[in-house]
N, C-alpha and C positions, 0 to 999 in steps of 0.2 A: 862851432856855433850851432845851436839847436834850431831846427825849423819850427815855426809856430803855426799851428792850425787852429783857427777860431771856428768852431763848428756849432750847428744848431743842436740844442740839448735833446730834442725828441725826433728830429728828422735830419741827421747829420748829412752833409753834402757828400755824395758818392765820390766825387773827384778827390776831395781832401782825404777821405778814408782810404782810397786806393793809393794815394801818394804816401800816406803814413805806413800802410802795409808794405809797400815797396821798400821803405826804409828798414822795416823789420826784416824783410827777406834778404836785404843786403847786409845783415849783421848788426843793425842799429839797435839802440836802446831808447825806449820812449817813456814819457810820463803821460798817463791817461786817467780820465775820471771813471769812477765806478759808482755803484749804488751805496757805497759806504764812505770811501774817501779816495784821494788820488793814489795811484799805484805806479810802480816801475815795471816795465815789461819788455821781454825779448822773445825770439822764437825758440822753440824746443831744440835743444842741442847746441845753443849758442853759448859755448863755454866762456868766451871772453865777456859776453853780456852778463852772464851770471857773476863773474868776478867783479865786473863794474858795479853791479848792484851791491855786492858784499862791501866794496870799497866805499861807495856813497853812504851806505848805512852802517858801516863798521860792524858787520855781522860776523859771528863766530861760526865754527864748523857745524854746530848742532842746530842751527836755524832751520826751521821748516819752510822751504820755498813752496809756492802754490802754483798749481796748474789751473789757469782760468779757462773753463770750458764753455762751449756754446750751448750744450744740452746734455741730458742724462746719458744718451747713447755714447757720446764722445767721452764723457767722464768714465764710463765703464770700461773703456779701452786701457785706462792707465792705473786703475786701482781695483783691488779685490773687494767685492761687496757681497756679503751673505744676505739671506732673505730678510732678516730682522733689520739690518743696517739699510738695506735697499728701501724698505718701506719708510723708514725714518728720514733718510736723505731725500727720497723722492717727494715726500710730503712737504718738505721745507725748501725746495728749489723750484725756480730761481729765488734767490734771496741773499740776505746779508750774513751769510755763514761761510766759514771755511771748515772742511771736514778733513781730519787726518786719518789716513787709511793705509794699509799695506800696498805698496806699489807693485805694478806688473813690470815685466821686462821692457816694456815700451818707454819707461821713464829713464832718462839719462842718469847714470850713476852719480854724477856730481850734484844732482838735485836732491838725492835721497839723504835722509837722516843716516849718518854713518853707522850707527849701531842697530837701529830698529828697521831700516830699509822701508821707511814710510815717507809719505809726501802729502802735502795739503792739496785739496781740490775744492773748487767752488764754481757755481754757475750764477753770475751776477744778473740782476735785473736792471739794466741800463741800456738805452738805445744806442749809445756811442760804442759801448763794449760789444754789444750784439752785432753791430755793423762791422766792427773790426774783425771779430772772430769769423763771421760769415765770409768776409773777403779773404781772410788769411787761410781758412780751411783747416786749421789745427789750433790747439790750445796755446795760450801765452804762458811762458814762465814768468812768474810775477812775485812781487813783494810790496807791502804797504810803503808808501813814500813818507817814512818817518825818519827824520834826520837824527844823527847822534846827539844826545843831550836834550832833545826836545820831547815834551810830553804829548803834543798834538801833531798830527800830520799837517803838511802844507795844504791849503784849501783853495788857492787861486792860481790859475794857470800862468798868468803874467808874472807872478811872484816866483813860481817854480823856474820859469825861464830865466828870470833875473838872477836867481841864486845858483842855478845848476846849468847855466848856458853852455859851459865847456865840458860838462860831464855827460850830457845827453845829446841824442841826435834829433829828437823831436819832442815837442810838447803839444798835446791835444787839449784844448780848452773849450768847454761847453758851458761856462758859467761857474759860479761858486759850487764847490763840491762839499760833501759832508766832512765832519771832523772825527767821526768814530770809525775805527777799523771794524772788521767783521768780528762776530762771535765765533770763537774757535772751539770745535767739538772734536775730541779725540776718541775714535772708535777702536783703537788697537788693543785695548785691554778693558773691556766693558765700555762705559760711556763716561767721559770726563770732560767737564767744561774747563778748558785751559785759559780762555779769555772771554769775558763778557763784554760785548761791544754793541754794534748797531742792531744785530739780530736778537729777537726775543729769546732769552734762554729757557723759557718755560717748557717748551717741548722736550728738552733734554735733561731736565732736573729730576 
């Protein structure tokens, strides 16, 4: 049964955040709100957590997982960024974008696209995520909480707990979340918009 944390959307309670982070450190899988929609997350290197995300979402081997980072310095530890890409990503973070880039050796192999050795990275603008990442001290391995056969992600924490109570270890609820996933920009071969979502695509067109 998943723990349920009802936190303030702009000033999340430190005690609740610390308890959620301890669940992550103990190998748990959580659902949490972002600046685009709810996501599933576990700590870096949690192979079982990654497989649980695959099972919940029915994901194939070619799915790009995302490293949710606290800031640009942290992001730079996990992906290779040349000068042109640096300027473009820097100008649009934090924000509602996921960037696909070549991964460094810091990224667990199970997270990588098996052929391209790439990974998604993002820096969200949401107080709850910011608090989680600051307390955790490392990125979250993450994926949009979009269930198989559904067109839209789940938007309410209580509904997520109701539907996925035995699949998750915690649900963090800070009120209704957005319904649009991030805009996905692939920088591995030029600039390609792979998905147009919550982030304005104009800077990358």
